[in-house]
Each structure stands twice: as C-alpha cells, then as structure tokens.
C-alpha positions as CSV (number, residue, x, y, z in Angstrom):
1,X,-26.1,-41.7,-46.5
2,X,-22.4,-40.9,-46.3
3,X,-21.1,-39.5,-43.0
4,X,-19.0,-36.2,-43.0
5,X,-15.4,-36.2,-41.8
6,X,-15.9,-32.5,-40.8
7,X,-16.3,-33.1,-37.0
8,X,-13.1,-35.1,-36.8
9,X,-11.2,-32.5,-38.7
10,X,-12.7,-29.7,-36.5
11,X,-11.6,-31.7,-33.4
12,X,-8.1,-31.9,-34.7
13,X,-8.2,-28.2,-35.5
14,X,-9.4,-27.2,-32.0
15,X,-6.9,-29.6,-30.3
16,X,-4.0,-28.1,-32.2
17,X,-5.2,-24.7,-31.6
18,X,-5.4,-25.2,-27.8
19,X,-2.0,-26.9,-27.7
20,X,-0.5,-24.1,-29.8
21,X,-2.0,-21.4,-27.6
22,X,-1.0,-23.0,-24.3
23,X,2.4,-24.5,-25.1
24,X,4.2,-22.4,-27.8
25,X,4.3,-19.1,-25.8
26,X,5.8,-20.9,-22.9
27,X,8.4,-22.8,-25.0
28,X,9.3,-19.7,-27.0
29,X,9.8,-17.7,-23.8
30,X,12.0,-20.4,-22.3
31,X,14.0,-21.0,-25.4
32,X,14.4,-17.5,-26.7
33,X,14.2,-15.3,-23.6
34,X,14.9,-17.0,-20.3
35,X,17.8,-19.2,-21.3
36,X,19.8,-16.7,-23.2
37,X,19.4,-14.1,-20.5
38,X,20.5,-16.6,-17.9
39,X,17.3,-16.7,-16.0
40,X,16.9,-20.4,-16.4
41,X,19.8,-22.9,-16.9
42,X,19.6,-24.7,-20.2
43,X,20.0,-28.4,-20.4
44,X,23.0,-30.0,-21.8
45,X,22.7,-31.9,-25.1
46,X,23.2,-35.3,-23.2
47,X,20.4,-34.5,-20.9
48,X,17.9,-33.4,-23.6
49,X,18.8,-36.3,-25.7
50,X,18.1,-38.8,-22.9
51,X,14.9,-37.1,-22.2
52,X,13.9,-37.3,-25.9
53,X,14.8,-41.1,-25.9
54,X,12.1,-41.9,-23.3
55,X,9.1,-43.5,-25.0
56,X,6.4,-41.4,-23.3
57,X,8.3,-38.1,-24.2
58,X,8.4,-39.3,-27.9
59,X,4.7,-40.1,-27.7
60,X,3.9,-36.6,-26.4
61,X,6.1,-35.0,-29.1
62,X,4.4,-37.0,-31.7
63,X,0.8,-36.1,-30.5
64,X,1.8,-32.3,-30.3
65,X,3.5,-32.3,-33.8
66,X,0.5,-33.8,-35.3
67,X,-2.0,-31.5,-33.7
68,X,0.1,-28.6,-34.7
69,X,0.2,-29.9,-38.4
70,X,-3.6,-30.5,-38.6
71,X,-4.4,-27.1,-37.0
72,X,-2.2,-25.5,-39.6
73,X,-3.9,-27.5,-42.5
74,X,-7.3,-26.7,-41.3
75,X,-6.5,-23.0,-41.0
76,X,-4.9,-22.7,-44.3
77,X,-7.7,-24.7,-45.9
78,X,-10.3,-22.3,-44.7
79,X,-8.1,-19.2,-45.4
80,X,-8.0,-20.3,-49.0
81,X,-11.7,-21.3,-49.1
82,X,-13.2,-18.2,-47.4
83,X,-10.4,-15.7,-47.7
84,X,-9.6,-16.2,-51.2
85,X,-13.1,-17.5,-52.2
86,X,-11.9,-20.5,-54.0
87,X,-15.1,-22.3,-53.5
88,X,-14.8,-24.3,-56.7
89,X,-11.4,-25.8,-55.5
90,X,-12.7,-26.9,-52.0
91,X,-12.1,-30.7,-52.6
92,X,-8.6,-30.1,-54.1
93,X,-7.6,-27.6,-51.2
94,X,-8.8,-30.2,-48.6
95,X,-6.8,-33.1,-50.2
96,X,-3.7,-31.1,-50.5
97,X,-3.6,-29.5,-47.1
98,X,-4.5,-32.7,-45.1
99,X,-2.4,-34.7,-47.3
100,X,0.7,-32.4,-46.4
101,X,-0.3,-32.7,-42.8
102,X,-0.6,-36.4,-42.9
103,X,2.7,-36.8,-44.8
104,X,4.5,-34.5,-42.3
105,X,3.0,-36.5,-39.3
106,X,4.3,-39.7,-40.9
107,X,7.7,-38.0,-41.4
108,X,7.6,-36.8,-37.7
109,X,6.9,-40.3,-36.5
110,X,9.8,-41.6,-38.6
111,X,12.2,-39.1,-37.2
112,X,11.1,-39.6,-33.6
113,X,11.3,-43.5,-34.1
114,X,14.6,-43.7,-35.9
115,X,16.8,-40.7,-34.8
116,X,15.7,-40.6,-31.1
C-alpha cells in the first residue's frame, strides 16, 4: 500500500502558517512603521550585510522562506481545489503549486549561498 504525502505537506503548511502569523506582523511593524517614524534606529547596510553573512542567520532565513513558500502553495492548492471546485485537476494543481514552492526554495537557497 502506498503511503500518503499529505501529513508532511500539512506539517509544512502549519509550520509556515505559524511562522507567518508570529513573525511577519513584527517584521512589518519594524520595517514600515517603527523605523520610518524614528522609534527604532535602523541598521546600516554594512551591519545588516554582516548579519546576513553569518551561516546561522542564512540557515534561519532559508527555513523561514521555505516554510512561507510551502504555506502559500498549500493554501493556493486548496483554494483552487475547494474554492473553485476544480476536483478533476487535483493532481495537476498539487504538482504545479508544490513544484513552484520547491523551485523557489532552491532559488532562495542559491541566492542565500551565492550573494550573501
């Protein structure tokens, strides 16, 4: 009997959803409200670049980006499947959405490895 990949995909979805719910509002507040209003001093380019060059920071960024992408893919898949009722295209939708998330995860890894 063939095992389902659904539990793994649901785990990626829930991990990405939790990371999105906890981290994105704080990041948006800091970058778009607190720094422009002068409540918090923004870091210089050199400081932020040195921070991103650290291997542990790169690893955390890679994990967050991949979780965000798989959360997006899972949400879009089930929006198309349930919302638009495209039941007959379930396999194609799954391949396309998770394929895009996988490809963008590889692109993110490449960018973090080469440019940082």
